[in-house]
KEPA-390722 format. One line per 3 residues: number of its first residue (from 1); their letters; for each residue x, y, z of C-alpha. Coordinates in steps of 0.25 Angstrom, whole numbers. Each point is the difference from the previous one (the first is absolute). Last residue first. Layout:
N
NUM> a> X:Y:Z  ... $
REM end
This chain:
935
935> rkt> 723:531:448  4:14:-2  -4:0:-15 $
932> har> -13:-7:4  -3:10:11  3:12:-9 $
929> stt> -9:-5:-11  -11:-3:9  1:14:6 $
926> knl> 1:6:-14  -12:-8:-5  -9:3:12 $
923> ggk> 3:15:-1  -3:1:-15  -13:6:2 $
920> ptp> -4:1:14  -11:-10:5  -13:5:2 $
917> iks> -6:0:14  -13:-8:0  4:-11:8 $
914> gfk> -9:-12:3  2:-9:-12  15:0:-1 $
911> sgs> 3:2:15  -9:-11:3  6:-9:-10 $
908> tgs> 14:2:5  -4:-3:15  -7:-13:-4 $
905> kam> 12:-5:-8  10:3:12  -9:-8:9 $
902> msd> -1:-12:-10  15:1:-1  2:-1:15 $
899> vak> -9:-11:1  7:-8:-10  14:3:6 $
896> glq> -5:-5:13  -5:-13:-6  13:-2:-7 $
893> taq> 8:2:13  -9:-10:7  1:-10:-12 $
890> tkq> 15:1:1  0:-2:15  -8:-13:-1 $
887> lyy> 9:-5:-12  12:2:8  -5:-7:12 $
884> akr> -4:-12:-8  13:0:-7  8:-2:12 $
881> lnm> -3:-15:1  5:-3:-14  -4:-15:-2 $
878> tcg> -11:3:-11  9:8:-9  -7:8:-11 $
875> apg> -15:2:-3  -2:11:10  13:7:-4 $
872> tlh> 11:2:10  10:-11:-2  -3:-4:-15 $
869> skw> -2:15:-4  13:4:7  8:-12:-6 $
866> aee> -5:3:-14  6:14:0  14:-7:1 $
863> gpt> -2:-9:-12  -5:-14:-3  -14:-3:0 $
860> fne> -4:-11:10  5:-14:5  -6:-5:13 $
857> hcl> 7:-5:13  -10:8:9  11:5:9 $
854> pcr> 13:-1:-8  -7:7:-12  7:-4:-13 $
851> nal> 1:10:-12  -2:-4:-14  5:-1:-14 $
848> kes> 14:7:1  2:-7:14  -2:-14:-6 $
845> rap> -12:-8:5  -2:-7:14  -6:-13:1 $
842> nca> -12:-1:10  5:-9:12  -6:-14:2 $
839> kik> 12:-8:-6  -1:-11:10  15:-3:-1 $
836> ihr> 5:15:0  -7:3:13  4:-13:6 $
833> ple> 14:3:-3  -1:15:4  -7:-3:14 $
830> ekf> 13:-1:8  7:11:-9  -11:10:4 $
827> vae> -6:6:-13  4:13:-8  -7:2:-13 $
824> scr> 4:-3:-14  -13:-8:-3  6:-12:-7 $
821> hck> 15:1:4  -4:1:15  10:9:7 $
818> gfe> 6:-4:13  -2:6:14  6:-4:14 $
815> dkk> 14:7:-3  -8:13:-2  -3:1:14 $
812> dce> 5:14:3  -7:4:-13  9:7:-11 $
809> tll> 2:-11:-11  -11:-10:-2  -11:6:9 $
806> het> 3:14:-6  -1:-5:-14  -13:-6:3 $
803> lsa> -5:13:6  4:9:-11  -13:4:-6 $
800> iev> -6:0:14  9:11:4  7:-2:13 $
797> vqk> -2:4:15  9:-9:9  -5:-9:10 $
794> che> 11:-11:-2  -9:-12:-2  -14:5:-3 $
791> crt> 5:10:-9  -9:13:1  -7:4:-12 $
788> lmp> 0:12:-10  -8:4:-12  -13:1:8 $
785> chk> 6:10:9  -8:-1:13  8:-5:12 $
782> wyh> 15:3:0  1:9:-12  -12:8:5 $
779> ldl> 6:1:14  13:5:-5  -7:10:-10 $
776> gee> -8:5:12  13:2:8  7:7:-11 $
773> tfs> -13:8:-3  -10:-7:-8  -12:5:8 $
770> edr> -3:10:-12  -3:-12:-9  4:-3:-14 $
767> egc> 0:-15:-5  10:-4:-11  1:-14:4 $
764> fic> 15:-1:1  5:15:1  -10:3:11 $
761> lyd> -3:15:-2  -1:11:11  13:7:-3 $
758> lyn> 2:-4:-15  -8:11:-5  7:11:8 $
755> avs> 13:-5:-6  -7:1:-14  -5:14:3 $
752> ard> 14:4:4  5:-5:-13  -10:8:-7 $
749> dsi> 3:13:7  14:-1:-3  -3:-2:-15 $
746> dpa> -8:13:0  -10:-2:-12  4:6:-14 $
743> nph> -9:12:-4  11:9:-4  6:-10:-9 $
740> vak> 10:8:-9  4:8:12  4:-13:8 $
737> rqp> 7:-5:-12  8:13:-1  4:-1:15 $
734> ddq> 8:-13:-3  11:-1:11  -11:2:11 $
731> nkl> -9:-11:-5  12:-10:0  4:4:14 $
728> kga> -15:-2:4  0:-14:-7  13:-5:7 $
725> dse> -6:4:14  -13:-8:-3  8:-12:-4 $
722> rdk> 8:1:13  -13:2:8  -6:-13:-7 $
719> eiq> 13:-8:3  -1:5:15  -15:-4:0 $
716> tea> 3:-14:-5  11:-2:11  -9:5:10 $
713> qie> -11:-10:-4  9:-12:0  5:5:14 $
710> rla> -14:1:4  -3:-14:-5  12:-6:8 $
707> alq> -5:7:13  -14:-6:-3  6:-14:0 $
704> vql> 7:2:13  -12:6:6  -8:-12:-4 $
701> vki> 10:-10:6  -1:8:13  -15:0:0 $
698> eek> 0:-15:-2  9:-2:11  -9:9:9 $
695> kqk> -12:-8:-4  7:-13:3  4:5:14 $
692> eae> -14:4:2  -6:-13:-4  10:-8:9 $
689> eta> -4:8:12  -14:-2:-3  2:-15:-1 $
686> kkq> 8:-1:13  -11:7:7  -10:-9:-6 $
683> arv> 8:-12:4  2:5:14  -15:2:2 $
680> dat> -3:-14:-6  10:-6:9  -6:7:12 $
677> tak> -13:-5:-4  -11:8:-6  -14:-4:4 $
674> gdi> -10:-9:-8  -4:-9:12  7:-12:-6 $
671> kaf> 13:9:-2  -1:4:14  -2:-14:5 $
668> gef> 12:-5:-8  8:12:6  -4:-6:14 $
665> itk> 5:-14:-4  13:4:-6  3:9:12 $
662> yli> -4:-12:9  10:-9:-7  11:11:0 $
659> nkr> 0:1:15  3:15:2  -15:2:-4 $
656> tng> -4:-4:14  9:10:7  -6:11:-9 $
653> ddm> -14:-3:2  -11:-9:-5  -4:-8:13 $
650> ply> 2:-14:1  -7:-11:-9  -11:-10:4 $
647> eli> -11:11:2  4:6:-13  -6:-12:-7 $
644> ltr> -14:2:5  0:15:-5  1:-4:-15 $
641> htk> -6:-14:-1  -1:-2:-15  12:7:-6 $
638> ymd> 7:-2:13  0:-15:-2  8:1:-13 $
635> lii> 10:9:6  2:-10:12  2:-12:-9 $
632> kia> 10:8:-9  8:4:13  0:-15:4 $
629> ier> 5:-4:-14  12:9:2  3:-5:14 $
626> iey> 0:-14:-6  9:4:-11  10:6:10 $
623> irh> 2:-12:9  3:2:15  -15:2:3 $
620> ela> -5:12:8  -10:4:-10  -5:-14:0 $
617> svs> -6:3:14  -8:11:-5  -5:-8:-12 $
614> frm> -4:-12:9  -7:9:10  -7:8:-12 $
611> vnd> -5:-13:-6  -5:-5:13  -8:12:4 $
608> vtf> -5:5:-14  -6:-14:-2  4:-12:-9 $
605> gsn> -8:-12:2  -8:3:-13  -13:5:5 $
602> etg> 3:14:-4  15:4:0  3:-2:-14 $
599> ldk> 1:-13:-8  8:2:-12  9:12:4 $
596> llr> 2:-7:14  3:-13:-7  12:7:-7 $
593> all> 5:7:12  -1:-12:9  8:-9:-11 $
590> dtq> 11:10:0  1:0:15  0:-15:1 $
587> sma> 10:-1:-12  10:10:6  0:-7:14 $
584> lht> 2:-14:-6  11:5:-10  7:6:11 $
581> ssn> 0:-11:10  -7:1:13  8:5:12 $
578> qkl> -7:13:2  -14:-7:-1  -10:7:-8 $
575> pqv> -13:4:7  -12:-9:-4  -8:7:-10 $
572> lyi> 2:-11:-11  -6:-11:8  -13:7:3 $
569> pii> -1:4:-15  1:-15:-4  -12:-4:9 $
566> qlp> -11:9:-4  -10:-11:-1  -8:8:-11 $
563> kie> 12:0:-9  2:-15:0  -11:-6:-8 $
560> kcl> -1:12:-10  15:-1:-2  7:14:2 $
557> ale> 9:-5:11  3:-13:-7  5:8:-12 $
554> qif> 9:9:9  5:-13:6  3:-6:-13 $
551> nsa> 7:13:-5  9:0:12  4:-15:-1 $
548> iir> 3:1:-15  8:13:2  8:-6:11 $
545> lra> 3:-13:-8  6:8:-11  8:9:9 $
542> ssd> 7:-13:6  5:3:14  -14:-3:5 $
539> gtr> -7:10:9  -13:-1:-7  1:-15:3 $
536> sll> -2:3:15  -13:7:-3  -5:-13:-7 $
533> npl> 5:-9:12  -9:9:9  -12:0:-10 $
530> tke> -1:-15:-1  -7:-4:13  -8:13:1 $
527> vsl> -5:-1:-14  -4:-15:0  -7:2:14 $
524> tte> -8:13:-5  -4:-8:-12  -5:-12:8 $
521> pkg> -7:10:10  -7:7:-12  -8:-11:-5 $
518> lkh> 2:-14:-5  -9:2:-12  5:-12:-9 $
515> kpi> 3:9:-12  3:12:9  11:-7:7 $
512> yqt> 6:-7:-12  0:12:-10  5:13:5 $
509> iim> 7:-4:13  5:-14:-4  4:4:-14 $
506> kll> 8:11:6  7:-9:9  3:-10:-11 $
503> kls> 6:10:-9  8:6:12  6:-14:3 $
500> aqf> 4:-2:-15  7:14:0  8:-5:12 $
497> vsp> 4:-13:-7  4:7:-13  8:10:8 $
494> vld> 8:-10:7  4:5:14  -13:-7:7 $
491> kia> -6:9:11  -13:0:-7  1:-15:-2 $
488> rri> -1:-3:15  -12:9:2  -7:-6:-12 $
485> lfi> 2:-14:6  -7:3:12  -11:8:-8 $
482> sar> -3:-12:-8  -2:-9:13  -9:11:5 $
479> lln> -8:0:-13  -1:-15:-1  -5:-1:15 $
476> kld> -10:11:-4  -5:-7:-12  -1:-13:8 $
473> ekp> -8:7:11  -10:6:-10  -4:-13:-7 $
470> tgi> 3:-1:-15  -12:4:-8  7:11:-9 $
467> pmt> 10:-10:-6  15:2:3  6:2:-14 $
464> mlk> 7:13:3  5:-4:13  7:-13:-6 $
461> nyl> 6:9:-12  6:9:10  6:-11:9 $
458> sll> 6:-6:-13  6:14:-3  6:1:14 $
455> ade> 6:-14:0  6:3:-14  7:12:6 $
452> rys> 6:-8:11  4:-11:-9  7:10:-9 $
449> wtk> 7:6:12  7:-13:3  3:-1:15 $
446> sya> -14:-5:2  -10:5:10  -11:3:-9 $
443> gav> 2:-13:-8  0:-8:13  -13:7:3 $
440> lte> -6:-5:-13  4:-14:2  -4:-1:15 $
437> glv> -14:3:-2  -8:13:-1  -9:-1:13 $
434> eit> 8:-9:9  13:5:-5  -4:14:4 $
431> ssa> -3:-4:14  13:-7:1  8:12:-6 $
428> erm> 10:3:12  1:-14:5  2:-5:-15 $
425> ake> 10:11:-2  8:-4:12  0:-15:-3 $
422> tlp> 5:3:-14  -9:0:-12  4:-10:-12 $
419> epe> 8:6:-11  -9:4:-12  -3:-10:-11 $
416> gai> 6:-2:-13  0:8:-13  3:15:0 $
413> tgk> -11:8:-6  1:10:-12  -7:-10:-9 $
410> pii> -10:-8:6  4:-15:4  -5:-9:-10 $
407> svd> 14:-4:-5  4:-5:14  -11:-9:1 $
404> eea> 2:-6:-14  15:-3:4  -4:-7:12 $
401> kes> -10:-8:-7  10:-5:-10  8:-6:12 $
398> evy> 13:-4:-4  4:-14:4  10:-3:10 $
395> teg> 6:-14:0  8:-5:11  12:-10:-4 $
392> qqk> 11:9:5  -5:12:-9  -11:4:-9 $
389> lva> -3:15:2  -11:10:0  0:5:15 $
386> plp> -9:11:5  7:13:3  9:3:12 $
383> red> -3:10:10  8:13:0  -11:11:-1 $
380> ypl> -8:-6:11  12:0:10  4:-15:3 $
377> ldv> -6:-7:13  -12:-5:-8  9:-7:-10 $
374> nik> 8:-8:10  11:-4:-9  4:-15:0 $
371> sls> -10:-3:-10  7:8:-10  12:-9:2 $
368> nsa> -8:-12:-6  -2:8:-14  -7:12:-6 $
365> slq> -2:5:-13  -6:13:-3  -15:3:-3 $
362> gvi> -5:14:-2  -4:13:8  10:6:9 $
359> aqq> -3:8:12  6:14:-1  13:7:3 $
356> kpp> 0:14:-4  13:6:-4  3:14:6 $
353> vnl> -2:11:-10  14:8:-1  3:-9:-13 $
350> ssh> -12:6:-7  8:9:-10  10:-10:-4 $
347> lqp> 14:5:-2  10:-7:-7  11:-10:4 $
344> kas> 10:-5:-10  8:-10:9  9:-8:-9 $
341> pfp> -5:-13:-5  4:-13:5  7:-9:-9 $
338> evy> -7:-6:-12  -5:-15:2  5:-12:-7 $
335> pke> 14:2:2  9:-3:-12  8:-13:2 $
332> gar> 13:-1:7  -4:-12:9  1:9:12 $
329> eeq> -10:9:-5  -10:-11:-3  2:-6:14 $
326> rlp> -3:14:6  -13:2:-7  -5:-14:3 $
323> sqi> 2:2:15  12:-7:7  3:12:9 $
320> skq> -13:-2:7  4:-14:5  12:6:8 $
317> lcp> -10:9:8  -10:-11:2  6:-2:15 $
314> sgs> -5:14:3  9:7:10  1:13:-8 $
311> cll> -15:0:-2  -3:-2:-15  -3:7:-13 $
308> paf> 1:14:5  -3:9:-12  7:7:-11 $
305> pfd> 14:-3:6  5:14:5  6:10:-10 $
302> fpk> -14:4:-3  -2:10:11  14:5:0 $
299> rim> 8:-3:12  0:5:14  -1:-13:8 $
296> esd> 14:-5:-2  5:13:7  -7:-5:13 $
293> lln> -11:7:7  -5:-2:14  12:5:8 $
290> hle> -9:10:7  7:12:-7  1:-8:-13 $
287> lqq> -16:0:0  0:15:3  10:3:-11 $
284> yvk> -9:-8:-10  -12:8:4  7:13:-3 $
281> try> 6:-5:-13  -14:-5:-5  -6:14:4 $
278> qem> 11:8:-7  0:-9:-12  -16:0:-1 $
275> qqk> 0:15:1  11:2:-10  -8:-8:-10 $
272> kek> -13:7:3  7:14:-2  6:-5:-13 $
269> amd> -14:-5:-5  -6:13:4  10:8:-8 $
266> yde> -2:-10:-11  -14:4:-2  -1:-8:-13 $
263> kev> -14:-4:3  5:-15:-1  12:4:8 $
260> acr> -9:6:11  -9:-13:1  13:-9:1 $
257> kev> 5:9:12  -14:-1:6  1:-15:-1 $
254> dyr> 14:-1:6  -5:9:11  -11:-9:3 $
251> glr> 9:-12:0  10:7:10  -12:2:9 $
248> egv> -4:-14:-1  14:-5:3  1:10:12 $
245> kql> -13:-6:6  5:-14:-2  14:4:6 $
242> dai> -7:4:13  -6:-13:2  13:-7:-4 $
239> aqk> 8:8:10  -10:-3:11  1:-15:-3 $
236> lkk> 15:1:0  1:6:14  -9:-11:5 $
233> ahd> 9:-10:-6  12:6:6  -7:0:14 $
230> yre> -4:-14:-3  13:-6:-2  -5:-14:1 $
227> kqv> 10:-6:-11  -12:-5:-8  -7:14:3 $
224> aer> 12:7:-5  1:-8:-13  -15:3:-2 $
221> kke> 3:15:2  12:-1:-9  -9:-6:-11 $
218> dlr> -10:11:2  11:11:-1  4:-6:-14 $
215> rii> -14:0:-4  -1:15:4  12:4:-7 $
212> qav> -5:-7:-13  -13:8:2  8:13:2 $
209> epd> 7:-2:-13  -13:-3:-8  -8:12:6 $
206> qym> -13:-6:5  -14:1:-5  0:-11:-10 $
203> dfa> 10:-9:8  -8:-1:12  -14:-1:-7 $
200> ldd> 6:-13:-7  2:-7:13  13:-6:3 $
197> lps> 3:10:11  -13:-4:7  7:-14:2 $
194> iyd> -8:-12:-3  -2:-10:11  -5:-14:-5 $
191> pkg> 12:-8:7  -2:7:13  14:6:5 $
188> vys> -5:14:-2  -11:-1:10  -12:8:-4 $
185> gdl> -7:-8:-10  -7:-9:10  5:3:14 $
182> gsd> -12:7:7  -10:-6:-10  3:-14:6 $
179> ess> -3:-9:-12  13:-7:1  -4:-5:13 $
176> qgl> 7:3:14  3:-9:11  15:3:0 $
173> yhd> 3:-14:-2  -9:-1:-12  4:13:-5 $
170> ilk> 15:-4:0  -4:-13:-7  -8:7:-11 $
167> ers> 12:9:-2  9:-11:-2  -10:-7:-10 $
164> tin> -1:12:-8  15:2:0  2:-14:-5 $
161> sed> -11:1:-10  6:12:-6  14:-6:-1 $
158> syd> -6:-13:-7  -8:8:-9  11:8:-6 $
155> apd> -7:9:-11  7:13:3  -8:10:7 $
152> gii> -12:9:-4  -4:15:-3  -2:5:-14 $
149> nva> -2:14:-3  -6:7:-12  0:15:-3 $
146> vla> -7:11:-9  -8:-9:-8  -7:5:-12 $
143> vqs> -12:-3:-9  -3:9:-13  -14:4:-6 $
140> yin> 7:12:-7  -9:10:6  2:-5:14 $
137> yrn> -4:13:7  -15:0:-2  -2:-14:5 $
134> vhn> -1:-14:-5  5:-11:8  11:-8:-8 $
131> khf> -1:-13:-7  8:-12:6  14:0:5 $
128> ilk> 7:-14:1  12:-1:10  10:-12:-2 $
125> lfq> 9:-4:11  12:-9:-2  8:-7:11 $
122> gva> -10:-9:6  -7:-4:13  -13:5:4 $
119> dvy> -7:5:13  -8:12:-1  -3:13:8 $
116> vsk> -4:12:-8  2:14:2  -6:10:-10 $
113> ler> 5:15:1  -10:9:-7  5:14:-4 $
110> akc> -8:12:3  -5:12:-9  -10:-7:-9 $
107> gtk> -11:8:5  1:-8:13  -14:-6:-1 $
104> end> 3:-3:-15  12:-9:3  -4:-11:-9 $
101> cls> 4:-10:11  9:-12:-5  -4:-14:-1 $
98> vyg> 10:-11:4  3:-13:-7  3:-14:3 $
95> lrr> 12:-9:1  1:-6:-14  11:-9:-2 $
92> fre> 10:3:-12  7:-10:-9  -14:-6:-4 $
89> aqy> -4:13:-7  12:0:-9  8:13:-1 $
86> paf> 1:4:-14  15:-1:-5  10:11:0 $
83> yep> 8:-7:11  -7:-14:5  -5:2:14 $
80> lcd> 9:-3:12  -6:-10:9  -7:1:14 $
77> siy> -12:8:-4  -10:10:6  -13:6:-6 $
74> fei> -7:13:6  -12:7:-7  -3:15:1 $
71> kss> -14:5:-1  -7:13:-4  14:6:-3 $
68> imy> 1:15:5  7:11:-8  -7:10:10 $
65> qha> 8:1:12  10:-11:-4  1:-13:8 $
62> llq> 10:-4:11  0:-15:0  5:-9:12 $
59> lkr> 1:-15:0  2:-8:13  5:-14:3 $
56> vrc> 8:-4:-12  9:-12:2  12:2:-8 $
53> rev> 8:-5:-11  11:10:-2  2:14:-5 $
50> mql> -14:1:-3  -4:1:-15  -11:9:-4 $
47> vie> -10:-1:-12  -9:11:-4  -13:-1:-7 $
44> qpf> -10:8:-8  -14:-5:-2  -5:7:-8 $
41> qcf> 4:8:-12  6:13:1  -6:14:-2 $
38> rps> 13:7:5  11:-10:4  0:-5:14 $
35> rwg> 6:7:11  10:-4:10  6:7:12 $
32> nvt> 5:14:0  8:0:13  1:13:8 $
29> pah> -3:-5:14  10:-12:-1  -2:-15:-3 $
26> vml> 8:-4:-13  -2:-14:-7  -14:6:-5 $
23> eka> 7:9:-9  4:-12:-8  -14:0:-5 $
20> sfg> 3:12:-9  -7:14:2  8:9:-8 $
17> deh> -6:-3:-13  -13:-8:2  1:-15:3 $
14> gss> -2:-13:-7  -3:-15:3  11:-1:11 $
11> siv> 11:-9:2  12:-3:9  -2:10:11 $
8> vfg> 9:-3:12  -2:-4:14  5:2:14 $
5> ikh> -8:-7:11  -4:8:13  -1:-8:12 $
2> pm> -7:-12:6  7:-6:13 $
REM end
């Protein structure tokens, strides 16, 4: 029985660091595999030596996802090549080659698993890799191989012929033929049976330790069957099935652990390691509980022999020990091959993508035993390739024509023909086969997605090239056959096939039917046949496919050929089923809302009645998003059909508004009508309360500041009083001084006049007003004084001249500001780096040379008086908002003074020219002199 053959790598033409060809000797989920050197010369080659001379039945290659060789050739040999010498061409016998897919259709994310049936005898296998496929990921023009697997059995022809004869004799007496599909390849005792445990996919996605346990349990199962212990065999079979799931899970944990290590997330790596150990221990305990696990089974993955060479009962077991490698070691010579490498697995990003088995292109050798296999009964992906071999007196010549046929296959397609239709498929598509032919329909029914896509594209080209003069009946038959295949392709799970079906359907509706003038009945038929399947795809689990299907339906509904038919709206307004999927219900509701905006309710298939019935029923749906869309539809309908909408809703009263959905709807109606909603009233009331609260806080802050100013004024007044008292005492002690100066003014009167002078005066801007009482000054400081401003961050009233210093040292939010060394102003620390980088600010000058205004950011004349002229003058600061009020008031005051002076002048002149009473002599001079002296 064919089984997995162990091998070692004895030679390779080169490799990249860390990706040696010896990695191919280990099969595990985290292996590196082999990579050629960067920018290497082609072809590259690898030579493998099997543990003994074997009859190779099956070869498996796991290609890299983007470092893909265009072609791989196979050679086999019986003898050992000369070491360090070029391999002679005559020493190796060419088996053929396989072509690898360029992987463009998968976006270079999947790995291709090639499985090839051969029949060749030898011990040395050479793989030759030709130039790589070009893609954007393979920037160094490399080729790679992740894993290779050899399946065969020892080269003992007599034993195999005896087994084959015995099996044929049994089949003859049982009345069965070797071509019986019910037995072929399914009975373990068959000589050509290959265990799935020897398949490459098994090792590449299984934890190595669990994989060895599964193999041991499989051996026990076969022993139990031989001893007719069927209950125990059944238990072992179930354990093997469960362990396969366990191995895949552990393999996934291992990959996640490696990924965490590469990211240096060691906490995650430790967690994954503990998770693996706990899960492994739990499974082993369950196996021990059922007496299915021996202590010998639990060993390190690579403590076992690398690969099972033969079954335990094989008569060739002793011969396998006498391999050339063993003889050299026994003779004391240096072994020809290096020992097996230690496992150094690393993570590959696409290991989680399942391998894709495809039909294989190329020509490999075959022999008489291949004729024993019934090719038609094998799965399509597992069929043997054509033979190119010279053996047992029969000459097989390579067919150059076959190679030419393969080479002309378009890029991106898989060579070969799709598998033939099954009897069920032929019955189902009998009428379509009559119109389109069996080859095209077989491609549409193929298990390989690329064949299905190519069949739809071929049909697209066929319909596009149909001549205009074709009979109507033939055109209609072709249309119906195409719709049949489109309906099937719309349900396809592969996105590219699904999109190809949409492309074909759109072409039929917008080009094929109008071009041949088939009329509205054919358009209606096409839409009605395909629309239910399209609507079902809007509930697909893939968000991408849902969006594609929804957008395509919307595009069809707006198409000029379909819009007058009003077909799609009728499907969309059907009530939602409570047991329908979430995605399907949401997509239908969303699609209805979008089309309702585009089409409206006039001659579109949408009416007020069917839309409102759908929306009201959708308000009771279990999904929140659907209820939200239904509310949106009702509000949109209310904008154009006010009173009609209210007929489908309950009365607007207190009980109805207890339902949050109807409350939202009626408040939306109020907003559309321009009325204030409950939420608006509450918001307005809340805003008013907050404004009042803020005003009170501002007044409170102002009162605190004014109290501080009063304290400062009181202290100033006390100091002045003390000075006045000291002056009085001095005057009393010096009466002679007073006598000498009889006309000196009264000092106490002068100081009283100074105090009166400061009563109605703003000490900052110098404005005098009778309204400047204590409260009046507070209001003036708070709102109108042009020399002051309110800090926007702490609401304190500060001098404009010291605003920068306040922001940097006194403000409640001083920690948020920094000083610009260029303009010397306070800037938010978040904006300071950008402020400094762009250098857009006006540079400040020295304080001795100029003052710096923090409002307009300009430099002006230094000095205290310059601040007043800059902040209050017409040509001064342009950013001082209080200056306008100050200037307006100043102009009014000046105008009043001008009027008063004019009135005074007019009165004086009248008395001068109109009065005839003479002025007393010397009287005016005395009065004037007195008045001057007194003043």
